N, C-alpha and C positions, 0 to 999 in steps of 0.2 A: 344234325345238330348235336354237338357233344354236350356232356353233362354240365360242364362249366358255363357254356353259353346259355343253357336253359336257365340256370340260376341268375346269370347276369341279365338275361332278357326279362325274366320275371321281376327283377329289381327295377329295371327301367320302366316297365309297364306299371308296376306298383307305384313308382314315383309320380307318374302322370295321373294315376287314379287319385293319389293323395292330393296332388295339385288341383285336380278338378273338384274334389270335395272341399278343399279350402276355399276356392272361388265360389263354390256353391253355398258355403256358409255365409260368405260376404253377401251373396245375392239374397239369401233369405233374410239377413239382417236388414238389408236395404228395402226389401219388399215390406217387411214389418214396419219400417220407419215411414214409408210412403203411404201404405194402405191399412196397416193394423189388422183388425178383424172386421173390416167394413164389408158391405154388400159386394163391392167391386172385387175384393180379395176372395171372398167366398165363391163368386162366380168364376173367377180365373182358375182357382184350384180345381173346381169341378170340371170346367171345360178342358183344362190341360190334361186331366187324367185320361181322357179318351185317346188322343194320339199317343200318349205315353203307354197306354195299355197295348195298343197295336205295336208299338216299338218292342215291348217285352214279348208279346205272343208271336208277332209276325216278323220282327226284325232281328234284333241282336241275338236272342237265344235260339229260336227255332231255325232261322235262316242260316246262321253261322254253323250251327251244329250239323245241319243237313248238307250244306254246300261244301264245306271244307273237305270232308272225306272224299266226295265225288270229284272235286276239282283236283285234289292232290293225287288221286288215283290216275286221272287222265294225264296230269302233268308228268308223273313218274313213268307211265307206260307209253305215252304217245308223244310227249314233248310239247313245247310251247306253240308249235304250228297248229296243233289240234285243239289245244286248250282254249285259245282265244275265241274261235267260233262258238264253242260251248258257252263261254262267259258272255259273249254277245247275245246268244239266244236267251240265256238266263236273265240278262239285263232287260231284254225286250219284254219277255213275259212278266217279269216282276214290275217293271215300270208301268206297263199297260194295266195290270191288275190293280196296282196302287192308285193310278190315275182314275180308274173307274170307281174305286171305293171312295176316294176323296170327292169326286164330282157328285156321287150319289149322296154322300153325307152333307155336302154344302146345299144341294138341292132340297133335301128333306128339312134341313134347318131353316132354309129360306121360306119354304112353304109353311112351316109351323109358325114362323114369325108373322106371315101375312094372314093366314087363315084362322089360327087358334087364338082365343082370348087368354093371354099369358100374363102372369104377374111380372113386375119389374125384374125380380131376381131371375126367373126362368128366361125372360127375354134377353137379359144381358148374358146369361150362360150360352144361349144359342148364338147370339151375336159374336161372342168371343170364339165360340167353337167354329163358326164359319171362317174366321180369320186364321185360326191355328190348325185347322185340318190339313192344309198343305204341308205342314211340318211333318206329318206322318209319312208323306211321300218322300221327302228329302232324308229323314232320319233312317228310313228303311233302306234307301239306296246307300246311305253312308255305311250302314251295317254290311251291306253287300260288298261294297268296295273294300271295307276293312277286312272282310273274310278273304278276299282275293290276296290282299297284301300279307295277311297273316300266313296264308298258304305258301307264299313266296318267302317266308321267314323275315318279313319286314314288319316290325312291331311298334316302332317308335311313333310313326305318324298316326296309325289307327288309335294308339293310346292317347295321343295328344289332342285329337279332334274334339273330344267332349269338353275340353277346357274352353274352346271357342264359344260354346253355347253360353257358359256362365259369363264370360267376358263381354259378349255382345249384350246380354240382358243387363249386366251391371252398367255398361255404357249408356244404354237406353234410360235406365233409372236416374243416373246422375247428370247426363248431358242433354236429355230430351225432356223428361218429365218436369223438371223445374220450370221450363219455359211454356208449359201447357197449363190451361186453367185447372185449378184444384177441384172445382165443381164439375159435375158431369162425369162422363166416362172416357175423356180424352186420354188421361194418363194410363189407365189400365189397358186401353186399346193399343197405345204405343208399345207397351210391354208385350202384348200379344203379337204385334207385328215384328217385334225384335226376335221372338221365338222362331218365326218363319225365316227371317234373315239369317239367324244362326244356323238353321237347317241347311240353307243354301250354301253358306260359307263352309260348313263341314263337308259337303259334297265336293265343292270346288277345290278344297285343300288337298284332296287325295288324287285328283285327276292328273297333275303333272307327273307324279311318281308312277302311276298306272300307265301313262303314255310311254314313259321311259322303258317299261317292260314289254310294251307292245299292245296294250289294251286300248281300244278305240270305242268311244260312245257312239253307237249306231243301232238302229232297229234291224233285227235279223230274226224273223220268226220262222224257224224251222220246226214245224209241228211234229216232225218225225224224230227229233233228237231224243234218244232214250235216256240220255243223262239228265236232261231237263225234267222229264217225267219222274226219274228216280229221285231227284232232289225234292220235287213236290210231294212224292209219296213219303219220303223220310220226314219232311216238314210236318205232315199231318200228324204223325205220331208224336213228334217233338212238341208241337203246339198243345196237344193234349197234356203232355207231361208238364210243360210250363204252366198251363192252365190249372193243373192240379195244385201246383205250388201256390198260385194266386188264390185259389179257393181255400187252401189251408190257412193262408194269412188272414183271409176274411173270416173264416170260422173262428180263429183265435180271438179276433176282435168282437165277434158276435157273442161268443161264450163269455168273454170278459165283461161285456155290458150286463149280462145276467147276474154276475157276481155282485156288482154294486158300483157306486160312483167312484171314479178315480182309477179303477182297474185297467181299462183300456189305455189310459194315459201312462200309467206306470209301465206297462208292457211296451208301449210305443217309445218312450224315452230310453228304456233299457235296450231295445233293439237298435236304436240309433248308435249307441255306444259299441254294441257288439259288432255291427256291420262294418265299422271303420277298419279295424285290423283285419277283418275277414277279407275285405275287398283289396287291401293294399298288397297282400302277398298271395293268399289262396286263390282269389279270382284271377289275379295276374298269372299265376302258375298254370291254372287250368286253361287260360287263353293260349299259352305257349305250348302246352302238351297236346292239344287237339291236332294241330298240323303235324307235330312231331310223331305222335302215335300213328296218324294216318299214313305218313310216309313209310314208317316201319312196317305197317300192315300191308301196304301195297307191295313192298319188297319181299313179303313173306318172312320177315325177320322178327319172329316172336321173341327170340333171345334178346334182341335190342329193346323190345317193349318191356320185358321183365327187368332188364338192367336199368333202364330209364325210370321205370316205376319204383324200383328199390331206392334209387337215388332221390327221386322226387318225394317219396313218402318220408324218408329219413330227414331230408332237409326241411320238409314242411313241418314235421313234428318238432324239429330242433327250434323252429321259430315260434310255432303256434302253442306248443305246450307251456313254455314260460309266460307267454302272453295271457293264456287262459288262467294260469295260476296267479299272475299279477292282477288280472281283472277281478279275480275272486277275493284276494286278500286286501286289495286297495279299492274295492268297489265303492265304499261309502265316501272316502275323500274325493274320489273321481266324480261321483254323482254330485256331491256338494259343490265342488269347484265349477262344474259345467252348468248346473241347473239352478242351485238354490239361491234364488233372488226373486223379488217381486212376489207373485202369487204362488211360487213354488216353495212350500213350507218345509220345515224339518220333518214333518210326517211324510210328505211327498218324497223326501230324500230317503227315509227309512224304507218305504214301500218300493221305491225304484231300486234301491240297493239290493233288496231281497230278490227282485226279478233279475238283476244283473248277475247275482251270484248263482242263480239257477241256470241262467243262460251260459255262464262262463265255460263250463265243461263242453258245451256245444260248439265252442270255437274250434276245438280239435275235431269234433265229429263233422261239422259243416265243412271244414277244410278238406277232410278226407274225401267227402263226396265230390269236391271240385277236381280231385285227382283221379278218382275211380271212374266217374261217369264218362270222361273222354275215351277210356279204353273201349267201352261199348260203342260210342259214336264213331270211333275210328274204324270199327268193324261194320259200320253202316247198320247197326242194330239199335234203333230208337225204341223198339217195342219193349225190350226187357227193362230198361230204366223206367219207362212209363208204367208198366205193370207193377213193378216194385213200389213206385211212388204212389200208385192208387192204393195198394195194400197198406202201406205205411201211413197214408192219410187216414184210412179207416181206423188203424191202430191209434193214431194220434187223437182222434175224436173220442175213442173209448177211454184212453188214458186221461184225457182232459175231464171227462165226465166223472171219473173216479177220483182224481186228485184235486179238482177244483173246490170240493167241499171242505176237506181238512186244511188245504194249503192256499185257498183263494187264488189270486192271480199268479202266485208263484207256482201253483200246480200246473197252470197252462204252460208256463215256460219250461218246467221240468218235463211235461208230457212231450213237448216238441223235441227236446234233447233225447229223450228215451226212444221215441219212434224213429228219429234220425239215426240213432245208434244201431237199431235193428236194421235199418236200411243199409248202413255201412257194412255190417256183418254179412248180410245176404250178398251184397255186391262183391265183397272180398272173397267169399266162397266161390261165386260164379266166375270171377276173374281167375282164381286158382284153377278151376276146372278147365277154363278155355285156353289159357296160355301157360299154365304151370305155375309153380311157386316163384314169386319174385324175390325169395329169400326171407321168408317170414322169421326164421330164427335170428337172422342178422338184424332184421327190423325190430323185433321185440327186445332183443338184447340192447340195441341202441336206445330204445324208448325207456328201458329200465334205468340206464345210466343218466339219460336226460331228466328223468323223474327225480333222481337223487340230487342232481344239480339244481333243478327247479325248487325242490324243498328247501335247500340251503338259501336260494335266492329269496324265497318267501319269508323265511325267518329274518334275513337281513333287512328286507324292505319294511317289515313290521317294526323291527327294532329301531331303525332310523326314523320312521315316521313318528312313532310314539316318543322317541327321545327328543324330537324337535317340536313337540307340541308346546304352546305357550305355558309357562309356569314350571316346566320340567327343568332340572338343574343343567342338563346338557344344552338346552335351547339358549340359555343366557337371557339377559334382560332386553336386548335389542329386539328380539322377535316378539316378546311379550307386549311390547308397546305398539306393534303394528296391527292394523286392522284391515278388513276387507279381503280383496282377492290375493294380495301379496302374502297375507298371513296364512292362506291356504296353499298358495302356489309353491312357496319355498319348501315346506316340509314334503309335499307330494313330489316336487321335481327332484329333490335330493334323494328321496326314497327310490324313485325310478332309476336315477343314476347309480345308486348303490346296488339296486337289483341287477342291472345290466352288468356291472363290474363283477359282482359275486357270481352271477351265472356263468360268465366267461371263464373265471378262474376255476369254479367248481367243475365246469364241463371239461376243462383241460386236465384237472386232477382226476376226473373219472374216465379220462382217455376217450372222450367223445370225438371220433374221427370227423364228425360233421362240422366241428368248429374249424378245423384246418381246411376242409373242403369248401366251406362257406367263404372263408377268408381268401382262398386261392381263386374262387370264382369272381370275387369282387376286385381283384387286382387288375390294373390297366383298363378300367371301364370305358374310357374315352375311345379307345380303338374299337371296342366292341360296339359302342353306340354308333360309330360311323358305319359299321357293317349292317346294323339293324335297319 
């Protein structure tokens, strides 16, 4: 895969991530309208977390990271004739394991409902859990099929399948729930069943394309296949690494509770804003790079890994650095526009803004992790990222305990960014030792030019925003008479537009080659999409 196609592919994947999150927002709005903060909604949220936890630990993260390098190695060295028996064996062991876990969970939940004296809340949670546990089976198989297609350099369909989840749930909310009794649990159970239906649809969506490449759904349990054992071994270390991340998130919430009322909410709302740009490009780029690095590693072409890493790091910084700067300088108007209504007061806006500004530099750091970790996974080394993650989690806890007292909830956000920065530095040093320099001087020089362009962008964004505030001479009288969302949206939207324009002009003036590379990569996207 050439460098232009990597950026195009990341753009396509990022588009579907954005589309999925847009539908997800519509789904959450609909759920709030139908169920509010009722007992049914509480029970659904708790019950849905369990299959989602398995999806994170056992499915998308660990399975893809462990399976793609082994699958790519087999594909490159032995061809498709040998890779499909391995995929069939992996499918068989995975599906049998998942089926056993689901059956055990349903059995335990059923026994608890029959034997134990439970409150109505717990009883509803277990009832919904029985319905949604099969979703765990289907979503993990979806992750497995997506890993195969990503290894074959087919990214569009795996990126599009999560959209189906939100569409099916939205359809259940608007087309089924209105015809069910408002009293009782009929409506929330219909939503729970829609989750299972969405899981089935996501699996079925990928089967025709897989069949075109030669994969067949069949049980084939070759207990002696060393490649299957290798995947399970790699998954063990990866699950621990993903689990560390989950523990880190929970620790942040627990420590925030100790600070005082509102602190966990401020961090939660800030994280929602930060994760949106992070997922659109950085996560998408990491998805593309894992099979690409795995192919280069199988061929023994560390020179190609260095070249691809250099290009990926520069392009990532070209996008994420101005986004981080923009999130920092426009944090308050963004928070106010998105959240400040109803019970979300001006004080909540100020406190969330502070958290966003502390998290904003982390956009760069978190993005770099998405690019550096696949280098280790491509070498089938899951232990090194796991060990670094454990050490940096301990560092994060220590920094939180130090910073939480003078900075309150903002100290927790800053501690996360600082510990992640240490993680990036350690990984960068280890990557340099393993494959050589990816061209650090070239990368740092490019980042310096981008920083100058981003500084000019920040000044322009602030000037436009303040100039368009109601009452200022530049705003005119028409804006001063408007109220509500339009009064906030117009200045912010024009500020963002000015920021994009000034950044592009400043990047060209600073001779940032990434601007031309990015534009060249986006030309003729339709032909690329057909090949994806």
